[in-house]
C-alpha positions, 0 to 999 in steps of 0.5 A: 622522111624525118624520124620522130623522136622515140618518145613520141612513138611510145606515148601515143595510145594505140587503138584497142589498147587499155589505159591504166585506171586513174589514180584515186582523187583526194577527198576533203580531209585527206591531208589531215592524218587524223581525219575521219571518214563518214563512218567514223565518229568522235565526241567533240566540244565546241562553240556555236559560231553562227545560226541561220534560223530561217534555214534551220542550220548553223556552224560550230567551231571545234575547240581543239582543231578550230575546224568548222562543222555544219549542223542541222536542227535535225542533228540536235538532241531535241531535233526541232527548229524551235530548240535551235532558236531557243537553245543554240545561239551564238557562243553556246558551248556544245558537245557533238559527234564530228564526221567528215562526209561527202560535203565536208565536216558535219556535226551530229547528235549536238547537245548543250554542255 
């Protein structure tokens, strides 16, 4: 009977033995050393790039990094759909708190500059 290479014998998992826990997975923004997690915040400025009035949200392009942030009408200073249509059209300059949450970059406390 032929012997198996030593590496085959040691790499098999034996019944009842424990495996090492998996390495933590990377999150969005991990590659950016200046990335913030969901609990940290900083006041940023940017320009409204797109607004979807029927859905009540839009996107802001941040000035320094060029990163795109999602914002919802409830995250504006006024907090109403009407203010989204009246005050936040494409090209509007805004100031906001940027957060990196579980679904990506999000703008909160958005107000016109």
